[in-house]
Structures are given as structure tokens and as C-alpha cells.
N, C-alpha and C positions, 0 to 999 in steps of 0.2 A: 598176440601174434608178434613174433620177433621180426619177420620180414613179410613183404607182400607176396601174393601168388603171382607167378609169372604170366605175362601176356599169352605165351604159348599154351600154357595149361588151360587158361580161361577159354581161349578160342577153340582148343581141342574139345573141351566139354560142350561148348555151344554147338559145334559141328556134330558131335555125337548125339545130341538131342534134337538135331534138325532145326536149330534156331539161327536164323540169319541176322536178326537185329534184336538184341536184348530189350530195347526200348519199345518193341511192338509185341511183347509177350503178355500172357495173362498173369494174374497174381500167382496161380499155382505153378506156372512154368518158372516164374522168378524164384519161387520157393524151391522148386526142384533143382534148378541149377545151383542155387546157393547151398542147398543141403549136400549136393554132390561134391562141391568144392570144400565144404566143411568136413566131409568124410575123408576126402583125399588129404587135406592138410592135417587132420587129426587134432585140430584146435577148435574151440567153441567160437561160433559166430554170434554177432548181435542180430537178433531177428526182429525186424521192424515191419515186416511185410503183411502179416495176417491180422485182420481185425477180429481176433477171437477174444472172448472175455478173459480178463486176467484177475477175476475175483470169483470166489466160490459161488455156486448156485444158491439162490435163496432157499434156506432150509424149510420155510413154510410151504413152498411149492413142492419140494421133495416129499414131505410128509403127506400132503394132500394127494399127491399122485400115488404114493404107496397105498394109501387107504382106498383110492379108487381101484387100483389093481387088485387089491385083496377082496374088494366087493364084487368082482366079476366082470367089470366093464370090458376087459380085453376080448370077450366073446360076443360083445354087442356092437353092431355098427353104430357109430355116432350119427346123430341127426346132422345133415349138412348145414342146417341153419345155426347149429351150435347149441350146447346145453343151456337151459334157461338161466342158471345161476351165473354162468360166465357172461352172458349178454347183459344181465342186470348189473353185475359188479363192474363190468367194463364201462357201462354208462355212468355209474357213480364215480369211477376213477377219472374218466374224462371230465366230468363236472368238477371234481375236486382239484385237478391239477392243470386243466386247460380252460376251465370255466365255459364250457360249451355244452349245450343240451342236445343229446342225440337219443332218439327212440331206440331202445334195445333191439328192436326188430332189425334195424339197419346195421347192427354190429355182428360181424360174422367171423368165426375163427378160420384161419388159413394156415397152410404149412409154411410158416415163416412169412416175413414180408416179401420175400422173393415171389412166392405164389400170388400174394396180394397184388403186387405190381404187374406181374405178367398177365393175370386174369383181367385186371383193370384196363390195361392198354389194349388188350384184345377186344373187350366189349366197347370201349370208347371209340375204337377205330371203325366200328360197324353201326354206329348210331344214326348217322345222317349222311346222305349222299354228298360226296365232295369233301367231307371232313374225314380224312383218312391218314393224317400225319400226327405223330407225337413229337412234341418239342421238349427238349431237355435243357435245363439250366445247368451248366457245367462250371467247374469240375463236379463229378458225381461218381457214384458207385459204378465201377466199370461193368458189372454184370447187368445193371439196369439198362445200359446202353446196348448190350448184346441181345436183350430179349426181343425187341422189335425186329432185329435182323433174323433171328431164329424163326419168328412167326411170319416173316414176309411183310411186315408193316413198315410203311414209310416213316422216317424220323429225321429230325434236324436237331442240331445242338449249337449252343453258343457259350463262350467263356464269359462269365459275369465279371471278370477282373476289371474291365474298363467301364462297366455299366451298373454302377451303384446309384442309389437314390433316384432322382428324376431321369437320369440317363437310362434307367431300366425301363421306364414307361415308353420312351421312344423306341427302344430296341424291341420290346415285346410287341408293341403295336405294329412295327414293321412286318412282323410275322403274322399276327392275328388278322390284320386287315386283308390278307390274301385269301382268307376264307377256308383254308384247308386244314387248319390246326384243330384237331379233335380234343387234345388234352396236353397239359404241360406237367412235367414231373421234376421234382427237386427234393433234396433232403435238407432239413433244418433242425439242429445244427448240421453243417455240411460235412459230408464225407467226400473228399479227403481234407478240405481246406480248413474246416472248423469255423468258417465264417457263419454268422447268424444274421439272417435277413431281419432288417429293422421293421418296426411297425409301419413306417412310411412305405417301405418296399412291399410288405405283405398287402397293404391297402391298395397299392398300385396293381399288384397281381390280381387281387380280388375284383377290383373295379373293372379291369380289362376283361377278366374271365366272364363277368356278367354281361358286359357290353357286346362281346363277340361270341358269346355262348360257347366258351371253352371250359372243360372240366379240369380242375386242379387236383393232381395226385400228389399229396403231401406226405412224405416219408419222415416220421418223427421217431426214428430208431433210437435217437439219443435224447429222449425226452428229459427235460429238466437238467440237462448237463451243461448249460451255460452258467458256469459257476461264478460269474461276475455278480450274480444276484441270487438270493435265497429263494428257490422255488420248491422247497421241501415241505411246506406246511399246507395240508389239504384244506381246500375251501377258503384260503386266504391269499390275497395278492402279495407279490406279483405272480402271474400265471405264465405257463408256457405260451410263447407266441405262436399264432396260427393264422392262416388265411381264412379260416372258418368265420372269423369276425367280420369279414368284408365281402363274402359271397356265399350263395347257397350251392354253387357248383363245385362241390369238393368231395373228395374221398381221402380220409386220413388213414395212414397205416401205422399201427403200433405193434412192436415186436417184443416178445419176452427175452430175446437173445441178449441185448445189452442192458436193458432196464433192470432185469432180474438175474442176469448171467445164466439164462436158461437156454442157451443156444443149441445144446444137444438134442432137445426135444422138438425143435422146429415148430414153434407155436407162436402165432401172432393173431391180431384181429384187424379186419378192415372195417372202417367206420364210415358209412355212407350218410350224407346229410339227409334229413327228413324229406326235404323237397325233391332232391335228386332221386331218392329211393322211389318215390311215388310217381315221378315223371314218366309219361308214356311216350314211346317213340314208335311211329308207324313202321320203321324199318325192322325193329325188333319183332313187332307183331307179325309182319309179313314173313320174316325169316324163321322165327322160332315159335310163333303162336302166343307169345306173352309180351305185352307191351311195356310193362313197368321195368325201369332200369334195375331196381333192387332185386325183384323176383327173378329176372333173367340172370343177374350176376350169380345168384345162389343156385337156382334150379337148372340152369343150362351150363353156363361157363364153368362154374366151380364144381358142380356135381360130376360132369363128365371128365374133369381134370383129376380129382382125387376122391370124390364122393365123401369128403369130410376130413377134418384134421384129427389127429390122434385123440382118442376118447379120453384117456387118462391124463394127457397133457392139458386138456381143457380144464379139468378140475384143478390142476396145479396153477394155471394162469389165473383162474377165477379166485383161488385162495390168496394169491399174491396181490391181486388187485384189491380184494376186500381188506386184507391186513394193512395195506398202504393207506387206504381211505380212512380206516378206523384208527390210524395212528399207532398200530402195533408193530409196524415195520417201516423204517425210514430208508427207502431205497436210495434217496439222493445222498444221504450220509455215506452209504457204502460206495457210491460212485465217485465221491470226491477224491478217492485214492488215485483215480486217473489224472485229475488235475494236478495233484502233487507230483506225479511221475512226469507229466508233461513239463511242468515248471523246471524240474531238476534236469531233465534231458535237454530242454531248450537252452539252458545255461551252458551245457557242455557243447552243443552245436555252435552256439555263439562264440564261445571261447576259442573254438577252432576255425573261426572265420566264415561260418555259414550265415546265411540271412534267411529270414522268413519270406516266403514268396507271397502268400495271401496273408497279409499282416494286420489288416484293419477291418473293422466294421464301422465305416465312415470315419469318425474321429477317434474311435475307441479301439485299443489293441485287442486282438482276438482273445477269447478266453483260453485258459489252459484246460485241455480236455482229452478226449480219446485219440484224436489225430491232430497233426499240423503238417505244414509243408515247408521244406527248406531247399535252398539252392546254394551253389558255390561258384562265386565269380561268374564267368561267362560260359561255364561248361554246359554242353548240350545234355539232354536227357540220357542219350546213349553213353557219352563220355563219362558222365557222372556215375551212372549205374555200374558201368564196367569197372571203373576205378574203385568204387565202394566194395564191389564183390571181391576184388583182388585183395582188399584190406579187411575182409571179414565182416561186412555189413550187407544184409539182405533187405531190400526195400522195393517199392514199385515206382516207376517213373510217372510223372504227372500227365504225360500225353495219353496214357492209357485210361485216364479219367475224363477225357474230353477237354483238358486244359491246353491252352496255347502257350503256357509258360514252361520254363525249364526248371526242373527240380524233382524231388522225391516226396512221397507221402511217408510220414513217420507215424507208426502206431505204437503206443506206449504200453499196450496190455501185457507184453512179455518182458518188460523191464521190472522185475520183481524184487531184486535184492541189490545190496550195495555192490556186490560183485558184478552184476549186470551193468550197472552204471560205470564201474571202473573199466570194464571191458569196452564199453561204448567209447569212452574217452581214449582208451589205448588204440582202438581201431581208427578213430578219427584222426589222431595224431599221425598214425601210419599213412593214412590217406593224404593228409596235408604234405607229408614228406614226399610221397609218390608223385603227386600232381605238380609239385613245385621244384622237382629235381632239375 
């Protein structure tokens, strides 16, 4: 871009779309306003807003799904529990890369992790009288935070920025001891900050979850993407970190979207601990006639929601899990491309005067990965986002992720070519000129 878009044009577009404050919009609204400005300017923008895969889908999954389609599964309703081979291969995959044993019975396909989280918070909020609130460790995936609002479930959030290590214990206990927290949800690695909870922090979460009978909903959408260590070898340490080592009160969500770049088929698995699956709740028995957590999840909550995930996509996910465990497909090697893109783009932001917002995992600098967060001097979320849009950059502000910090989330998936990085640098130089004029 040779010059920035005028303030008048930006504000006119915001009014046209009924947006009063750009920093209070959804991801898709940010994308819409950016795309509208891009079309009006006639010049390419840098797209940092969408967390879409930037790597081709795993070919092993595609071939397995084609075979399933050819065999006639589109005409057959899938079992809501999941096809047997998917459940078995998922259990092997979890053992190989997370080193956790889960009975295949408790591994159930869902329509992406979005359905897994929505169904989980719904059930958790109805297990015990008085435990009716979901706690979110933020920043986090903004759609996760909207789910309880849509369902009419009480929820609370806190920004982990000031509460790492032992400070996390005191913060969590201040909520848990009130007795109303049914479940806690977080992503690890984190979307959008890419911080990774340490073993010490996961142990704290697990111990408190057991002490106060809180269920941990752990979203591992970015499995094995902490590239500071090699997590690519099945059945060999180091393994993906998880709260499952420290409590039996857990539900893990694993999605095919980022691990295998299989986002278009909306396929994931929810993995319920053996003990939690079998646990009986009188409230469930009274309300639904089935006391066990796992049986209710499948036969009541999940069934009436979608009555099962895509039949052919289950075969795809099963094949990808199997190939990864057998060493025929190194999914971590494919994903390392994101780390390379993050490193290169972070250098560009740094050279233009930006700073990392969530910059450390204790003493260690965050990994280069799918996301990271940056801010510029003392600009607010609104000021930063409006100025970036005027200079050809589309991103989302941190406040929409539950963060109390000022900055934006950067997703590297659409930075594919040298030209994309050149444009990013050009747009950022224009931004610096605009805000410092």
C-alpha cells in the first residue's frame, strides 16, 4: 500500500456494518470489515485474523475418507459412540503422544472441538446442585467464551497474565472454594497467546480440581506444537503436557483441524477419563434416567445435539491416528512450518517497534507456533486495530479473547510466501508512519 486508508472511509464502513466499536467485534466481523476495506482499496491486505490451517490436509485421511465414501457409508447413520476403529486408534494415539491410558469406550467423535466443549460445559453445569458455573482461564478462544452465554450457563473468566506458577494456585482456589465452579476450561498450547502451562501449573490445576471436585476441560487443539522440544516420536518422551497426569476429573478435546489440517470435515474426539466416565451423579439419574457421566454425554447430550459425527470423516481421523502411531506419518514435522512462519513474522513485528504481550512461560520465551500476541507502545485495543486496518492488516484484538492486555492476536497460517512477508513488513512500516505522524 502506498498510503493508508482515511479515517473517514474506515468509520463509514464501520457505520455501514453497524459496528460501534471495532474492538468488541467477533473474528468474523473483523474479517468482514477488513475484506470490505481491502476490496475498496484494491490492494492486498495481510490476513492475520483467522486460525485456519495453512498446510494441506493429510493425504492419508483423504484417501481413507474416499474409500469410506465409496463403500457406502454416506447412506448409513454413524453410531453416536463412534466407529470402533476410531476409538481404538485414538486411544493408541493418546498413549503414543500424551502417555495417558484411556479406555476406548470413553473416546467419542464430535463435530469438531467446538461441539465437544459446548456439550461438555452443558453436562458439567447440570451434575450437582450449586455447581452451575464454568471458569475460563484467559486469554482463550473467543467462541468458547460465547458458548455458555448462548446456553444460559453462568461463567467467569480471569487473565492468567499475572498468575503464573504458585500465583495460579491462589487465584484458582479463590474461585473453587466458593463451591459453585462445575468445570474449568483452557487451551494448551494457548489460543491466542501460545503460552504453555508448565508441569507445575498443570499439577496445581489437577490437585485443586480433585480437592474441590471440579472437572477440567482441556483443549489440546495444538497437540505437540510446543516446538521447543521434540514431541514427534510415538511412545517416547518427552510427551505432550496434560492435566490428566494429576487428576481423574478431566475431559480432553483433540481435533483433526490443526493436527492434521482437516478443518473442513469438522471432526474431533472428546476423551473422558475412565473414572469420570463411570462416575454416577444422582442429578443425572433424576433428570435423564442415566446416572453415569459418560453414558449421559453420549446418549443424551451428544445424541440430541447431532446424533453423531460425519461417518466418513471418522474413518479419515482413524486412519490419520493410526498412521501417526505406526510412524508412517509425522504430523509434527508438517506442523513445524508454523513455527518457521512465526519466527520470521515476529522478527518483522520486532523490527517495526512491536512487543510480545504474552512473552514468557516462566523464564522461557514462548515457542514459535500457530499464534502469538503483539502490542505497540501504549495503544489501546481499539486504537491499535483501527490503525492496523487503515494500513492493510486484519487481526483480532486481545480483549475479545478475555485478555486484560492491549494488543492483537497474530495467526501465521496465511503467511505462505515471501510476498506475504514482504507485504506484512510494508504494511507495518506504513502503520508506524501513521501512528507517529
